[in-house]
C-alpha positions as CSV (number, residue, x, y, z in Angstrom):
1,M,-2.0,9.4,17.1
2,A,-2.9,8.3,13.5
3,K,-1.5,10.5,10.7
4,T,-3.2,10.3,7.4
5,S,-1.4,11.8,4.4
6,A,-4.3,11.2,2.0
7,T,-7.8,9.8,2.1
8,P,-9.2,7.4,-0.2
9,A,-11.3,9.1,-2.9
10,S,-14.5,7.0,-2.0
11,T,-15.7,4.7,0.6
12,A,-15.4,1.8,-1.8
13,D,-11.6,2.4,-1.7
14,R,-11.6,1.6,2.0
15,N,-12.8,-1.9,1.0
16,P,-9.9,-3.3,-0.8
17,D,-10.1,-6.1,-3.4
18,R,-7.2,-7.6,-1.6
19,T,-5.1,-7.1,1.5
20,L,-1.4,-7.7,1.9
21,D,0.5,-7.9,5.2
22,I,4.2,-7.3,4.8
23,T,4.9,-6.0,8.3
24,G,7.3,-8.7,8.9
25,L,9.4,-8.1,5.9
26,V,12.2,-5.8,5.1
27,C,13.1,-4.0,1.9
28,P,13.6,-5.1,-0.9
29,M,11.3,-8.0,-0.1
30,T,8.4,-5.4,0.9
31,F,8.1,-4.2,-2.8
32,V,8.6,-7.6,-4.4
33,R,5.8,-9.1,-2.4
34,T,3.6,-5.8,-3.2
35,R,4.4,-6.2,-7.1
36,L,3.6,-9.9,-7.0
37,A,0.2,-9.1,-5.5
38,L,-0.5,-6.3,-7.9
39,D,0.5,-8.6,-10.8
40,C,-2.4,-10.9,-9.8
41,M,-4.9,-8.2,-9.8
42,A,-7.0,-6.7,-12.6
43,S,-6.7,-3.2,-13.7
44,G,-8.5,-0.8,-11.4
45,Q,-8.8,-3.2,-8.5
46,T,-7.4,-1.8,-5.0
47,L,-4.8,-3.4,-2.7
48,L,-4.4,-2.4,0.9
49,V,-0.8,-3.1,2.3
50,L,0.1,-3.3,5.7
51,L,3.7,-2.3,6.4
52,R,6.1,-1.3,9.1
53,G,9.2,0.8,9.2
54,E,10.4,3.9,7.6
55,E,12.2,2.3,4.5
56,P,9.2,0.4,3.4
57,R,6.9,3.4,4.1
58,R,9.0,5.5,1.7
59,N,9.8,2.9,-0.8
60,V,6.9,0.8,-1.5
61,P,4.5,3.9,-2.5
62,A,7.3,5.4,-4.6
63,T,8.1,2.3,-6.4
64,A,4.4,1.6,-7.0
65,T,3.9,5.1,-8.4
66,A,7.0,4.6,-10.7
67,Q,5.4,1.5,-12.0
68,G,2.2,3.3,-13.0
69,H,0.0,2.4,-10.1
70,Q,-2.0,5.0,-8.1
71,V,-1.3,5.6,-4.4
72,L,-4.9,6.3,-3.1
73,A,-3.9,6.8,0.6
74,Q,-1.4,6.3,3.2
75,E,-2.3,6.2,6.9
76,D,0.3,5.8,9.6
77,A,-1.4,4.3,12.8
78,A,0.0,4.7,16.5
79,D,0.8,0.9,16.5
80,G,3.6,1.6,14.0
81,I,1.8,0.0,11.1
82,T,1.2,2.0,8.0
83,R,-1.8,1.3,5.7
84,L,-1.4,1.9,2.1
85,W,-4.1,1.9,-0.4
86,L,-3.0,1.2,-4.0
87,R,-5.1,1.0,-7.3
88,R,-3.6,-1.2,-9.9
89,A,-2.7,0.4,-13.3
C-alpha cells in the first residue's frame, strides 16, 4: 500500500519539469545526481526524483532542504520506489 507523507500543493506540481531516476544508485551518489539535476534547472521548477532504499529516502530530501530547495511531497509506493517532488530554490 502506498504511503504519502505530503501532497503536492497543486496539480501542476504532479507534472514536474524534469524527472530523475536514481533507483539504481546508493548514497552519496543519490544526492550528487539530484544536486546536478537541480543545478541545471531554473528557480521555481520542479523535479521528480525516483529513489529506492531507506538511506536515500532520508538523505536526499534532508540535503535538498538544507540547500534551500523545497520538498513538495514524498510518496512511498508498494513497489519500493519513493517519489520525491522538489522545487528548485
